[in-house]
Backbone as JSON, one array per atom type, in Angstrom:
{
  "sequence": "XXXXXXXXXXXXXXXXXXXXXXXXXXXXXXXXXXXXXXXXXXXXXXXXXXXXXXXXXXXXXXXXXXXXXXX",
  "N": [[0.85, -1.17, 0.0], [0.51, 2.21, -0.78], [1.0, 5.09, 1.02], [-0.11, 8.28, 2.05], [-0.32, 11.16, 4.11], [-3.54, 12.47, 5.12], [-3.94, 15.25, 4.59], [-2.04, 15.69, 2.63], [-2.97, 13.95, 0.66], [-5.42, 15.19, 0.01], [-4.55, 17.69, -1.01], [-3.03, 16.84, -3.24], [-4.96, 15.5, -4.83], [-6.75, 17.57, -5.4], [-5.1, 19.19, -6.98], [-4.46, 17.39, -9.06], [-6.94, 16.45, -10.13], [-8.49, 18.67, -10.41], [-10.56, 19.31, -8.6], [-12.77, 20.6, -6.03], [-12.15, 21.16, -2.51], [-14.2, 20.04, -0.88], [-15.32, 18.11, -2.59], [-13.18, 16.36, -2.89], [-12.78, 15.49, -0.25], [-15.2, 14.19, 0.15], [-14.9, 12.05, -1.66], [-12.69, 10.72, -0.49], [-13.78, 10.06, 1.99], [-15.65, 8.2, 1.2], [-14.3, 5.91, 0.86], [-12.64, 2.95, 2.2], [-11.54, 3.44, 5.5], [-8.33, 4.89, 6.13], [-6.81, 3.87, 8.26], [-7.79, 1.28, 8.5], [-7.05, 0.24, 6.03], [-4.28, 0.36, 6.31], [-3.91, -1.45, 8.41], [-4.58, -3.8, 7.12], [-2.58, -4.16, 5.33], [0.43, -5.64, 4.17], [2.88, -4.63, 3.31], [3.98, -1.28, 3.42], [4.32, 1.74, 1.8], [5.57, 4.86, 2.33], [4.48, 7.9, 1.17], [4.99, 10.71, 1.55], [6.75, 12.73, 1.32], [9.62, 13.81, -0.39], [10.45, 13.02, -3.86], [12.81, 11.58, -3.91], [12.81, 10.43, -1.35], [10.52, 8.81, -1.63], [11.44, 7.06, -3.6], [13.42, 5.72, -2.13], [11.8, 4.46, -0.26], [10.34, 2.72, -1.92], [12.4, 1.08, -2.8], [13.17, -0.04, -0.33], [10.86, -1.54, 0.39], [10.74, -3.22, -1.8], [13.03, -4.79, -1.42], [12.29, -6.03, 1.0], [10.1, -7.55, 0.11], [11.3, -9.26, -1.78], [13.04, -10.66, -0.04], [11.16, -11.93, 1.58], [10.02, -13.79, -0.14], [12.11, -15.24, -1.17], [13.35, -16.57, 0.91]],
  "CA": [[0.0, 0.0, 0.0], [1.21, 3.49, -0.77], [0.28, 5.91, 1.99], [0.22, 9.7, 2.25], [-1.24, 11.76, 5.09], [-4.8, 12.97, 4.56], [-3.77, 16.61, 4.05], [-1.29, 15.55, 1.39], [-3.91, 13.35, -0.3], [-6.38, 16.22, -0.42], [-3.84, 18.66, -1.85], [-2.65, 16.21, -4.51], [-6.15, 15.22, -5.65], [-7.24, 18.87, -5.87], [-4.23, 19.6, -8.08], [-4.5, 16.43, -10.16], [-8.27, 16.28, -10.72], [-9.17, 19.96, -10.49], [-11.77, 19.27, -7.78], [-12.68, 21.44, -4.85], [-11.82, 20.41, -1.29], [-15.36, 19.25, -0.44], [-15.44, 16.94, -3.47], [-12.09, 15.44, -2.56], [-13.07, 14.9, 1.06], [-16.3, 13.25, -0.07], [-14.31, 10.86, -2.28], [-11.87, 10.02, 0.51], [-14.68, 9.51, 3.01], [-16.42, 7.07, 0.66], [-13.41, 4.76, 0.8], [-12.27, 2.31, 3.44], [-10.67, 4.33, 6.26], [-6.9, 4.64, 5.94], [-6.31, 3.0, 9.35], [-8.15, -0.1, 8.16], [-6.19, -0.15, 4.91], [-2.94, 0.14, 6.85], [-3.94, -2.68, 9.19], [-4.7, -4.93, 6.21], [-1.44, -4.17, 4.41], [1.67, -6.29, 4.58], [3.95, -3.66, 3.06], [3.48, 0.09, 3.33], [5.25, 2.72, 1.25], [5.2, 6.22, 2.74], [4.61, 8.85, 0.08], [4.64, 11.97, 2.2], [7.88, 13.64, 1.27], [10.19, 14.07, -1.71], [10.57, 11.91, -4.79], [13.96, 10.8, -3.46], [12.34, 9.64, -0.21], [9.63, 7.8, -2.18], [12.28, 6.05, -4.26], [14.06, 4.9, -1.09], [10.74, 3.62, 0.31], [10.06, 1.66, -2.89], [13.54, 0.16, -2.73], [13.09, -0.75, 0.95], [9.79, -2.52, 0.32], [11.15, -4.18, -2.81], [13.96, -5.71, -0.74], [11.51, -6.82, 1.95], [9.29, -8.52, -0.64], [12.21, -10.28, -2.3], [13.49, -11.48, 1.08], [10.03, -12.73, 2.06], [9.72, -14.86, -1.06], [13.3, -16.03, -1.45], [13.65, -17.41, 2.09]],
  "C": [[0.89, 1.23, 0.0], [0.37, 4.46, 0.03], [0.82, 7.34, 1.99], [-0.76, 10.24, 3.28], [-2.44, 12.4, 4.4], [-4.64, 14.36, 3.93], [-3.04, 16.58, 2.71], [-2.18, 14.95, 0.3], [-4.83, 14.41, -0.87], [-5.72, 17.2, -1.38], [-3.53, 18.07, -3.22], [-3.85, 15.95, -5.41], [-6.74, 16.52, -6.19], [-6.43, 19.31, -7.08], [-4.38, 18.7, -9.3], [-5.84, 16.44, -10.9], [-9.06, 17.57, -10.85], [-10.52, 19.94, -9.78], [-11.63, 20.25, -6.64], [-12.48, 20.55, -3.62], [-12.99, 19.54, -0.82], [-15.53, 17.99, -1.28], [-14.37, 15.89, -3.14], [-12.36, 14.75, -1.23], [-14.21, 13.89, 0.95], [-15.78, 11.95, -0.69], [-13.51, 10.04, -1.26], [-12.76, 9.35, 1.55], [-15.51, 8.33, 2.51], [-15.59, 5.79, 0.58], [-13.23, 4.15, 2.18], [-11.33, 3.24, 4.2], [-9.2, 3.91, 6.17], [-6.34, 3.72, 7.03], [-6.63, 1.54, 9.06], [-7.29, -0.61, 7.0], [-4.79, -0.47, 5.42], [-2.88, -1.17, 7.63], [-4.0, -3.92, 8.31], [-3.47, -5.12, 5.32], [-0.23, -4.87, 5.01], [2.84, -5.33, 4.43], [3.34, -2.29, 2.85], [4.61, 0.99, 2.84], [4.74, 4.09, 1.64], [5.5, 7.18, 1.6], [4.23, 10.24, 0.59], [5.73, 13.02, 2.1], [8.33, 13.83, -0.18], [10.19, 12.82, -2.59], [11.72, 11.0, -4.37], [13.57, 9.89, -2.29], [11.43, 8.51, -0.7], [10.43, 6.7, -2.85], [12.96, 5.15, -3.23], [13.04, 3.98, -0.42], [10.41, 2.45, -0.62], [11.19, 0.63, -2.86], [13.49, -0.67, -1.45], [12.04, -1.86, 0.88], [10.12, -3.6, -0.71], [12.09, -5.23, -2.21], [13.2, -6.61, 0.22], [10.69, -7.89, 1.23], [10.17, -9.63, -1.19], [12.68, -11.22, -1.19], [12.38, -12.41, 1.58], [9.78, -13.93, 1.15], [10.92, -15.71, -1.44], [13.59, -16.99, -0.3], [12.56, -18.37, 2.37]]
}
């Protein structure tokens, strides 16, 4: 699962989809709550910072997945 804080999600969706804040919040609220998604996830990638940080998170999870299936 790729995770970003709610404020970051809202900002990104507004910019990407040209929606207003109320529309974005309505969309987010219609989904499974983030805490439930996190609890159901085996691997979590944090996408709350820079592209460089995201790349390091992807690499970290990639290693974890490979190790889980190789051993």
